[in-house]
N, C-alpha and C positions, 0 to 999 in steps of 0.2 A: 164262823167258817168262811173261807175265801169264796167269793162269788164270781170268780173270773169266767165261769162257764155260763153266766146268765145270758149273754148274747147268743151263745150256741143253743141254749134252751129255747130261745125264741123260735128258731127254725124247727126244732122238734115239736113245739106246740103248734106251729103253723101247719106242719105236715099232719099232725094228729087231727087238727080241725078239719082238714080236707078229707082225710081218710075215715074219720069218725072214731078213731081210737082215742082213748084217754089214758096215756101212760102214767103209772104211779110215780109220785114224787117222793123220794126218800134220800137218805144220806148217801147210799150207794150210787144212785143215779146222778146226784149232784156232783159227787167226786168224779164219776165216770165222764160226765159232760165237760167238766172243767179241764181234766187231763186230756181227754180226747181232742177238744178244741185247741188246747195249747200245742198238741203235737201236730195237728193238721195245719195250724196257722204258722208253724215254724218257730214258736217260742222254744220248743224242744226240737232242734233240727234232726233230720234223718241221720242216723249213725251216732247220735249223742247218747250219753248216759243220763237217765233221770236222776233227780236228787235222791239221796238215801231215804229209806222209809221214815227215819226219824224226822227228817225235815218235812216230808209230805204230811206226816201225822200232825206236826205242829202247824203247818199251813192250813190244813182243812179241819183240824179239831175233831177228828173222828177216831174210832177204835181201829186197832190193827186189823181186825177181821173185816171191817168195812173197806179199808184201803186195799187189802189183799183181794177181795172180791172184785173191786173195780179194776185192779191190775190184771186179774185173770180174764175179765171181760175184754179189756183192751188187747190182751194177747190173743184171745179167740178171734178178734176182728183183724188180726195180722199187723197191728200197729207196734207192738213191743215184744221183746223176748228177754226173759230173765236168764242170766248166766251166773253160775256159782263163781264167787270171788271176783266177778267183774261188775255186776249190777244189772240193772234193767235197761236194755238198749232200745232206742227207737229204730225200728226197721226201715228199710228203704221203701219208698212209696209203691214200688212194684209188688211188694208183699201185702199191701193193705187190701182189705176186701171192699172194693169200691161199690159193690152191690148192696152193702149193708146200709140200712136206712140212717143209722147214726153217723157213719162216715160220710155219707152223702150230705147230710144236714150240716155237718161241720164244714165241709167245703162250701156249701151255699152261704153259710154265715160269714165267710170271708168277703162277701160282696159279689154283685153280679159280675160275671166273667164270660165273655163271648166264647172263648176257647173251651171253657168247661161246659157251657150249654151246647156247643157244637158237638163235643164228645158224647154228651148224653143223647143228642139227636141221632148221631151216627149209630150208636149201639141200639137205640130203639128201632131205627130203620132195619138194622140187621136181624132183629128178633121179631118185632111186631108185624112186619110185612108178612112173615111166614105164619104168624098166629092168625092174621086175617085170612090168608089163603086156606089154612086148615079149617078155620071156622066155616068158610064157604063150602068146603067139602063135607063137613061133619055136623054142622049145627042142626039142632032139631027145630021144628017150626016154632016151638015155644021160646027157644033161645033167640031165634031171629026176631021174634016179636018183642022180646025184652030189649034187644038192642034198639029197635025203633022207638020203644017207650022212653029210653034214656035220651035219645036224640030229641024227642018232643020236650022233655024236661029241660034239656039244654037250651032249646029255643025259647022256652018260657021263663028262663032264669032272669031275675031282677037284680041280682048282686053278683059280684065276682066270686064270692065264696060259694054260692049255690051253683054257679056254672062249673066251677072247678070240681066240686063234689060229684056233680052229674057226669062230667067228662070222665073223671076217674072211674066212676061206676060203669060207664060204657066200656072202657078199656079192660076193666076186670071181667065184665061179662063176656067180652070178646075172647079173652084168654081162656075162660071156662068153656066157651063154645068151641074152642080149638080142639078140645078133647085131649090136650097134652098137658099133664100136670106140671111139667117144668116151666111152662109159660107163666104160671102164676108166681113162680119164684122171682120174676123180675118186677113184681108189683112195687117194691121199694124204689126201684129206679124210675118207674113210670110216675109214681107219686112225687118224687123229687123233681123230675123234669117238668111236670105239670105245675107243681107249686112254684118253682122258680119262674117259669114262663108267665104264669098268671099274676104273680107278685109284681113282675116288671111291667107287664102290659096285658090286661084282661080284655078279651074281645067284647065283653059286656059294655065296656065304656065307649064302644064305637059301633054303631048299627051296621055299618058295612062289613066290619071285621066279624061281627057276630053272625051275620047272614052267611058269610063265606065259610066260617068255621062249622056252623050247623050244617051247611050244604055238603061239605066234604065228609062229615061224619054220617050224614044220611046216605051218602053214596056208598060208604062202607057197609052200612046196615042193609041197604038194598042189594048189594053184591052178595052178601052172605045169604040173604033170603033167596036170591035167585041161583045160588050155587055157582056164581061167576068168579072163579079163582083169580083170573088176570085182573078183573076190575077191582076186586078186593085188595090185591097187592098195590095197584096203582093209586087207589083212593087213600090207603093207609100211608103210603109214601107222601102223598100230597098233604095229608093232615099233619104229619110230623114236620114236614118242611115249612108249612104255613106257620105253625106255632113257633118254630125257631126264628123264622124271618121276622115275625111280629115282635118278638122279644129283642132280637138283635137290633132291629130298626129303632126301637124305643131307647135302647142303651146308647146307640150312636147319637141320637138326638139329645140325650141327656148329658153326654160327655162334654167337658169343657173344650 
């Protein structure tokens, strides 16, 4: 079977390692990743028609049922649309579900891109600032304590992977403390943003950056504990901006 989705699989595995999930590996998921990455990378451009099923079946060496399930999944993510007597068309990017963890991972696999990271940061600012504010209004004492515990674990992290997992846990706990179930729906975006940023440049590798990152997260936790809505908003904005600036700065240093 074709393994052109192997690189995209790497990002999926990376996100899973940070989030603690262990996605199943099977023929359906392999075909899904290969086709999804091919679409996002432009191998199958927006508006183009995918090869006929017979060609895809030969390419991947799977049953018609496996291929159809993969195509249905891509359609559910907004990437393709099947039309009778026309074929399966790749939809415009505006139709793609960019909040989907797979779609985000396929974008990330294309390589570090400052514009993509900036877009992620802007969306996080638009949503997570309000999550922090709501948490400051609604969090229980136990939830506020949990946030402080995750900050302590971030401070004690000895590896980039540990720090990323603890940071993600902090943001998930904050979303829960907001009392708004829709906040949890952006977890895939937060996972992708953190994974991208920490893959490019982890604060664990720089004591000053680590201290700065821990400090701003502690400020969020303290604002939630104290019920200080304005301080929670400001600290969350700083946390997201710092993460983007650190990753963007490293990308600029690495560029030829």
